[in-house]
N, C-alpha and C positions, 0 to 999 in steps of 0.2 A: 147710574145703576150698574153694578159690576156684571161682567160676563159670566155665564155659567161654566161649569166644568165641561171640558171637551167630552163628548159623549164616547163611550168606549167602543161603539159600533161604527164611528166615523171612519171613512176610508183612509188607508195609509197613504203616505206620499209615494208616488211612483218613482221608479228608478230613473226614469228620463228626467223628471223634475229635479232630482238630486244631482244628476250628472251635469246639468246646466250650470251648477254653482261650484264646480271643483275648481281649485286653483289653477291658473294657467290656461283656462279654457279659451278657445279661439272663437272669434265672432262668426256668426253665421252669414251675415251680409254686411261686409265692411262698409261699402259705399252707402248702402241703405241706412245704416245707423248714423254715418256722418251726415247724411242729408237731414235726418231726424233731428240730430244734435243741432245742426245749423238752424232748423226751424224753431227749436226751443230757445235759441239765443234771443230771438225776438228783436227788441229794440236795441240790444247790444250788438247787433250784427254789424252796423256801420262802424262801431268802435273796433271790432275785430279787424275790419278792412283797414282801418288806420294803423292798427298794430303790424299787419303784414306790410303796409307801405313803409312804416318805420323800419321794419326788419330789412326791407329791400334797400332802403337808404343806408342802413348801417352796414349791410354787406357791401354796398358800393364804396363806402369809405374804406372798409377793410381790404377791398380788392385794389383800391388805388394806392395803398401803402407800398407794396412791393415794386410797383412801376416807378414811384417817386424815389424809392431807395436806389434803383438802377440808374436813374438820372442824376441822383447825388453822386454816385460812384463815377459816372462818367464826367461829371464836373470835376472830380478830383484827379481823374486819370487823363485829363486832357494833355496832348503833347507839349503844348507850350506852357504848362503849369496849371495850377488850380484856378478854375474859374469861379472866384469868390462870389461875384454878384449872383450867378446862376446857382451856386451851391446854397447861398443863404435863401433865395427864393424857394428852392426845392425843399430845404429843411423847414421853412415856415409852413409851406403846404403839407409836408409830411406831419408836422405837429398838429396842423388843423385837421388833417384827415383822421389821425388816431384820436385826437381829442373830441372830434365830432363823432367818431364811431363809439367811443366810450359814453358820451352823453346820450346818443340815440339808444345804446344798449340799456342804460339806466332807465331812460323814458319808456322804452318797450316793456321792461320788466314792471315798472310801476303801473303802467297803463293796463297791461294784461292781467296783473294780479287783481286789480279792482274789477275788471270785466269778468273774469273767472269766477270770483267770489259772488258777484251779483247774479250771475247765471246759475250757479250751484245753489245759492240761497233759494231762488225761485223754484228750481228743480226739487230741492228738498222739501220745500213747503207744499208744492203740488203733489209730491209723492206721499207725504205724511197725510195730507188731506184725503188722497185717494184711498190710503190704507184704512183711515177712520170710516169711509163709506163702504167698505168691502162687507159682504155678508159673513156671518160667523162660520159658515161651512168652509170658507177659504182658510181660516185659521185652524180649523180642524184638520185640513189636509196638507198644511205646510208648516214645517218646524219654525218655531220662533227665531232660532239661530239663523236660519236662512233669511228671514225677513230683516233681522237686525244687520246681517251682512249686506244686504242690498241698500238699506237706509244709511249705513255708515261707510263700510269699506268701498262698496261700488261707487257711491257718490263721490267719495274722496279720490278715487282712480279717475273719474270724469273730471274732477277739478284739476288733477295734475295734468291730464290731457289738454285741457284748455289753457292752463296757466304757463306750461313750460314745454311739454313734449311736442305739441304741434308747431309752436313757433321756432323751437330748436330744430325740428325736422325741416321746416321751411328754410331756415337760415342755412342749414347744412346743404341742402340741395342747391341753394343760390351760390354758396361758396364753391361747391364742386363744379357746377356748370360755368361760373364766372372764371374760376381758376383755369379750366380747360380752354375757355375762349381766349383768355390773355396769353396762355402758353402757346396756343396755335398762332396768335398774332405775333408773338415774339420770335418763335422758331418751330416751324412744323417738324423739323428733323429731331430737335431735342424733346419735342412733345412725344414723338414715336418712341424714343428711347426711355422717356419717363413712364410710358405705359407698359414697358416690358414687364414689371413687377406687379401690374394691376390684376391679372388672372389669378396670380398666387395669393394676393391680398384678399380677393373676393372668395376664393376657395377656402383659405384659412378662416376668414370671418364667418362665412356661412356655416362650415362644419363645427367650429368651436362654439358659435352662438347657439346652434341647434342642440349640442350635447350639454352645454351650460344651462340652457332653458330647462331641459329634462331633469337635471339634478336640482336646480332651483325649485322646480315644481314639486319633486320628491321631498325636498327639505321642507317646503311649506306644508305639505300633506302630513309629514311626520311631526312638524311643530304643532299643527292643529290637534293631531292625535295626543300629543304630550299635554297640551293645554287642557284638552278634555279630560285626561286622566287626573290632572292636578286638581281641576275643578270638582270632579267626582269624588276624589279622595278627601278633600278638604270639607266639602258639604256633607259627606257621610262619615266624618271622623269618629263620631260617637259609635256608629255601627262597627267600623274597622276595629276600634279598640275593644268593643264589647265582645267581639268574636275572634279577637287575637290574630287579625289578618295583616298586621303591619308588615311582616316579612314578605308576604305574597304581593302586596300592594308596592312595596319598594322594588321587589324583583321585576314586576311589570314595567315600573317607571324606568328602571335601569336598562332593561332591553330596548325600549323605545328611544331612551336617551342615547344609547350606544348607536342605534341606527341613524338617529338624528346627527350625531357627531360625524359619522361615516359619510352621510349625504352631504352635510355642510363642508366637509373637507374636500370632497370631489368637486362640488360646485365652486368653491373658493379657488382651488387650484386651476380648474378650467378658466375661471374668470380672470384670475391673475396671469394665466399663460397667454392671454390675448395680446395685451399691450406689449410685452417684450418681443414677441414674435413680429408684431406689426412694426415695432421700431427697427428690428433687424431688416425687414423688407424695405421699410422707408429708407434706412441708411444705405442698403444695397443700391436702391434707385438713385439716392443722393449721390453716391460715388460714381455711378454710371453717368449721370447728367453732369456732374462736376468735371469729370474727366473729359467727356465729349465736348463740354462747354469750353473748358480750357484750351483744348486743341483748336476748336472753331475760333476762339478769341486770338490765339496765336497766329492762326492763318489769316486773320483780319476779316473773316466771314461775318462775325458779330462783334459787338463791343463788350468790354468787361462788365458794363453796367447792365447790359441785356442778360449776361450770364447770371449776375447777382439776382436780378429780378426773377429770372426763370427759376433759380434754385428756391427762392422764397415761395413762388407759386407752386412749385412741386411739393413742398412741405404742406401747403394749405390744401392741396388737391388730395392728399392721402389721408389727412386727419378727418374730414367729414365722412369718409367711407366707413370708418369704425363708429363714429357718432351715429350715422344713419342705421347701421346694424344693430347697435344697441338700443336705439330709440324705437326701431320697428317692432321689437318684441314688446316694449312697454306700451306702445300705441295699440298693438294687437289686444294686449290685456285690458287696456283702458276701453277699447271698443267693445270687447265682451262684457265689461262692466256696464257700459251704456246700454247694451241690449237687455241686460238683466233689469236695469232700471226702467226701461221703456216697457218691458214685459209686465212689470208690476203696475206701471201707470195704465197699461191697456186692460188690466183685469176689470171685469165688469162689477160695478157697485151693486148694492142691494137694489132689487127691483123697485123702480118708482111707484109711488102710490097710484092706485087705479084712477083713471079719469072720473072726476066727480066725488072723490073721496072727501069726507067731511071731517073737520076737527071734532074731537070728542069733548063735549062740554058736560060737566056735571055728571060724571058716570055713576051709575047705580051699583055696578059690579055683579051683574047676573051673568054668569058664565055657562055656556052649554057646549058640549061636544056631540056632533051628530055623525055617526058612522065614520069616524076619523081613522085613517091608516096612513102610516108614514115610515120611511126608511132613509137612513143617511145614504145608503147606496140602494139603487134600484132593485138589486138581486137579493138584499138582506133586509126584510121588513122588521121594524122594531115595534110599531103599534099596529093592531089589527082591529078595525071596527070598534072603536072606543065610543061609548055613549055615556055622557054624565050630565047631570043638571045641578048647578050650584047657585041657588037664589041668593039675592043679596044678604050679607051678613052670616052666611052659612060657613062652617068649617069642614073642609074635605081633607081627609088624610089619605095619602098614597102609600101603601106598603107592599112589600114583596122582595124577592131575592135580588141580588145585584144584577144589572143588566136587564131587568124586566121591562123598563121603559118609563119608570116614574119621572126621572129628570127630563125625559123627552117631552112629557106632557107639559111641564113648565116652560121648556123651550118654545113649544108651539103657542103657549099663552101669550107670550111677549113678542111673538113673531120673529124669533131668531131663525125660525124655519116656518114654511107653510106646509100644510098637509098635502100628501099626494092624493088622497081621496077624502071626501067628507067635508065638514064645515065646522069651524070653531066660531062661536058667536059670543059677543059681549053686548048686553042690553038689547038682545034681539037681532042685532045686525052682524053679518060677517065681519071678522076682524079686518079684512081687506077693504071694507067700506069706510073705515076710519083711517085717517092719516097716521102714518106710523109713529111720528113723533108724539102726537097727542095721545095715542094709544099707550105708548110706554110710559107717559107721564102718570098714568093712573095705576101703575104697578110699582111694587117695591119688592126686591129679592134679598134674601139673606142665604148665603151659600155656605156649604160645608168648609171650603177653602176660601178664607177671608183674604181680601186684598186691601191693603192700606197704601196710600200714596204718600210721597215725600211731602213734608209740610208739617204743620202743627196738628195737635189732636183736634183742635176746634175746627180747623179746615177739613179734615177727614170726615168729621160728623156732619159738617155743613154740606158735604158732597150730595146728601140726599135732598137738600133743598137750598140752593145757593142764596136765596133772598132771606133766609132765616136770621134773626137777630142773635146776639150772643146769649140773651136769656132763654130763647127757644132752644138753642144748642145745649145749654146746661140743663134745661128741663127734660129734654130727651134722654140725656145721659143719666139723669136722676131716676127716671122711669124704669130704666133697665138695671139699676144698681151699679153704675159705673162711676158715679160722681165721687164716691168715697176715695177710691184709689187714684182717680184723676187729680183730685186736689192735693194729694200727698206728693205729686210729682213736683220736681224742682220749679218749673214755671207753670204749674197747673195745666189749664186747657191750652196754654200757649207753648207747651213742651214740643220741641221738634221730634218727629219720629225718624228713626233710622230706616234703612232700606227695607221695605215691605213690613215695616212695624218692628224691626229688629230691637230687642230689649223688652218687648212685651210678651207675655205668655200667650199660648193659643187661646186660652179662655178670655184674657183681656182683649185680644184682637177681635174675637167674636162679639163681645160686649159692644165694642165701638161699631161693629158692622150692624148689629141689631139697633143701636141708637140712631144709626144713619137712616134705617128704615122707618123708625118711629118718627124722626123728624120729617120724613117725606110725606107722611100722613096719606097713604094711598087708599084707593078704592079697593084694590085687590092686593093681597099680601101673599108672597110665596116664601116658604121657609123650607129650604132644602138642607136637611140635617143641621139645622141651625144651632142645636145645643150639643152636638157630638163632641165638641172640643173642650167642654167645661166640666168642672167637677160636680158632684152631686148637690153640694150646698148652693153653688152658683146656678146650677140647673133649676133648683127650686125658685131662686129669686127670679130667674128668666121666665119660668113658667107663669109666675104671678104677673110679671110685666106683659108677657105675650097674651094673657087672658084679657087684659085692658087693651092691648094693641089690637087684638082681633075683634074687639067689640064694635059692631056696627059695620064691619066690612067683610067682604068674602076672603077667605083664607084657604090656601092650599099648603098642606104640610107633607113634605117628603121625609119619611122617618124609618130608620132601622131600630132605634131604641123605641119600643112600642109603648113603654110607660108614658111617653110624652103625648100620645094621641088618644088616650082612653076617653077623653071628654069631647072628642070630635063629633060633629053632627052626623057624618057619614064616613065610614072607612072603606076605601076601595082596595081590594086585594089584587094585585096585578102579577101575572106570571106569563112569560112568553109572549108578551105584548097584548095580552087580553085581560079584561076584568073578569076574574073567575069568582069572586065574591064580593058582596057589598052589604052594609048594614052597620049598625051601632056596634060598640065593643061588646056589650053584654050579648047581643043577638048573635054575633059571630062566634063568641065563646060557646054559647049554648049549641050552636050547629056543629061544634067539634070537627071543623073542616080544616082548610089550608091555614087559615089565620090562628085557629086554635093550636095547631102544631107549631107555628112560628112563635106564639106567645109562650106556649109551655116550654119551648126550647130556651127561652130567655129566663122564665121565672118559675118553672115547674108546674106540672100538670096538677099536682095536689093542691097547690095554692089557688089555681084558677078553675078547678074542676066545676065549681058552681057558678062560674061566670062573674065572680066578684073580684075586684082588684084592689 
């Protein structure tokens, strides 16, 4: 059953909620989200431990390389000539170290990729399942784009965190610490000289990274704005051309595009500035260490091999600093994404069924509202003291101005919301006394805005009752007059629909939606502006189909086109959330009240002055 239109009186999204989803947001609780992420890993946690052990072993091999290079140099620089046996042994060990390091790096990447994808698959499944269980009020209060961002972009960021960022960060820290330990072991004096450029490196990395993040954040914001303009312009292209607004739309696009170019230029300049400056500082440190090492080697304080090893370690020491600075911002962003994912996971689902709620079996369709009041927000009531009685098989029409509360009554019927006061009953029992799933099985809704899913025509009609046979699907389409145009399609009922039914007219999509309701064979039928998108001839066909469809079942018709509800058993006129008039079409016309004014506004007072239609 498709979801109804969002009520116009639903609360808007708060500014705080929107701010949580801005690009570049920082995590509120870094360690808290890490602990939660670790818990989510579940059975994969021991595999993550293995990954960290592999990374540790790989870093050990990488750290052994410079030491072996120094020994190889010492073997060649021996006073009595080259020590070939020692040199060969050292080169074999060096090859083994670099070969083992490469193998472990490959194994680490292969292993973590599988672990990360399994964790993210489980997280995405849990997230989507939780979204399906959320109440309709949540979707009224949160933009769909925000939810899509959390289900796709944020989950992808978490995947990147698990698959590469965390292990790279861990490896960089090991290399930084390990290089420092080996440097101190080889020569404390050279280590002190190597650290001379460290404060400048940290200062440069911190300042440039901070400014670059700011510019990249602005670039992402402008890119999102540009994408929004493109989507809006393309989806509304007919309106743009009809009102000759091409130049204005193009001007808006150009302004944002220029701002995006400027932000991107600044971001790329700052990002590109980092490595050359770091290389300059690294080379300055290299010159200082090489000069001092040469003097020490000449004085006999250290060997040439020690100087060679130390120079390699000094290179390895400065490289992870930049890696850590770059990774820290991406880890922060990923942690913020993890928090947004967990926020959605923690949203409360629809209230569970009451203890003792019974499954609804063989519903008769007797609906009553007893003193029902409701508001989407506590301070803005939409319905006030609604009383109605719809015995089985009766057709109730709901009419009134936009925003009067007609669709809200339908929402309460299927328990998309529960009333604030009063009781809605079905077959004499409070709706909450029935299990929600069995209750909704006895309803079918046809909405003004139809929604078709990707798949074939047959699958979309069968959405009303998944156990229906092909013959039953085709019979439902025939009853609403859709069989003719469906059989003219290239693959008939097996024709694949485009996105949201693209390629079908509004009326054709509505016919499929009504066929879906016919197939469901509900005890209670809700038609919310079900024929508003079809032409007059099609409407006549649908009216005949719906007369048969309504036979023997309770029906609620929400209508603005009043010609469609003249044969209703009772018409309820709603204004300001209250029922202000009720009766048959002829009786309400004779009363010459609010309904008479509505009808006369559509068809003219002269035509209906005597109450005939």
